[in-house]
Steps between C-alpha positions, in 0.01 A plus 500: 500500500806705393785340308850594459662500146801317633490125554645156455357153452612150412308193393596155416308202346645158461382171328610220272860587558463870404520819702364835379562796714414871462636810694317838508668837576347840479607872565335838480375620162228742390351252280478122455805352329555117488828332395508121431823307521405136400701231371410369143314200635243738672435712204161344459412640856585860421145624407339315807772640735429868371123452563531356846737774612305783349174372672676566839741788444387844420825708506862454544799351309476118522753245389412129472787245473427135428723196530462120411698243673501120537696459815449113530678416174843536352565708205476367150859565390553568130848542335547685169773289336503700195558815687768349717681386182472831359643671813793238505582567130491873541717489810756280330510727203551793721788313687669429171470874378655614844785227483400340823410147613119448516388386848131413438345257745145373563441723805590812294251403231223426740529851660468676163144649435254259336704188527301350801146585568252350735118521545346422848138539402264327265322715250178656642162418362269810469197287588632290774734746683296818467303420823807444686648831374191664619521347844852638541416847384195507714695412808741769408229764459346401823835565694561805281157650593541416864827691531348792309199502731707496817712781384202696379338481840812665669492778235141569558546509879785751447307724272193510738720612782656766284156624390406521866808718567399718202158541628618614848721755321196644315313535836809710627480715187135551552557619850774737394271659242197545723639831636699605199300805409514637864884436506519685165300794631716533804817485285355755265401726789841491642662586170273781445564645842868491443463681186273767629706578806614836359184556287167629646264314271192310644465137413185399306366182683279415184801501273687286754205255508490494137875416458467227761202349333684511158801311680265245657348422159847454337606274782190285527617134458158334613440366159845356464496329829157356413628356162813374664310309779277360219802368303636342831169351564486364139841359531434321837176348329730365221738346751213338696334366176824348351557401145721660254503856662845620384390736224195644692721578787753671283239732367360577848846577622558748210180683600615498873822660385305765312277582786782519751695724276205742466474499884869580527463795256191642664576479867770733535608407856837343609340237726267378204788500266700262716188266521456517119853379457458211747174405316685504165771277661238242606312509171829429316568199731152369429565554125817288524298222660235528223775424241526153655120432485326320224 
C-alpha cells in the first residue's frame, strides 16, 4: 500500500496513577528525519522510541512529543524559603535605594520564579514503566500509520487517473504523427510550386522523396513513445505493489519529462506541441503528488 508522508497519531497508556502519552506528527521531507521532544522522566525511552519509529517510517520529517501526567493526584507543592527570603531582602534594599516604601506581601513572593514549585508525577522506573511507554507509542504509531495509509490511497488513485490521461494524450500524438510525412510532402510541394511559378524548372521526384524521407527520419518519435509508455507502465506497477515508492516514482517522472521534451522537439507540428504542453502539465501535477508519498 502507498503511504503519505503527512500524518498524525496519539497514544495514551495509564496505570498505577500514571499517564504516559505520545503524539506523532510528520510532514514531507526527502529523507527520514526524527525529532524527539521528551520530558526528562522519559529519557530512558529515547533509544527504544527511535527504533520503534524507524522500523515503521521510511521517509519524512517526524516529530514525537511525550508527556507524563498523574491526573488523579494533587501536586506535591514545594516552597523555596531561602529564595523567597532573598527576593524579599533584595526588594527591600531596592525600595530603600529608591526612597519608597516597600510593599512586599506573600502573594507577590509566591508569584516570583522558583519560589513555589509542584510535581504531579512520581519518578518513572525504567524497568517498570518501559512497557507502559511502549504501549502508548505503539497506539500512537498505529493511528499515525492508519492516517498515512488512508491519505496514501487517495494519492495513488489520483496519480493513476492522471497517468491514464497522459496515456490517452500519447495515443492522440501517435495518431497525429501517423501521416506526418505525407503532410510534410504536400506542404513541401506547395512551397516549391509557389517558388517555381515564374521559373521553368522540372521538379525531381526522387529528390523530393529523399527530402521527405529525411524529414520522416528526423521526426520519428516511435522510440520515445515506447519508452514513455514503458515508464508509465512501471509507475503503475509501483503504485499497485505499494511500499516506499516515492523515490522510484521521482526517477521515473524525470525520465518521462525527458522523453516528452524530445517528442516536442522532434514533432514540429502545432497540434502535437499543444498536446506536449498538456502532458507536461499532467506530469508536473503527478510530481507534486509524489512529493507527498513515502
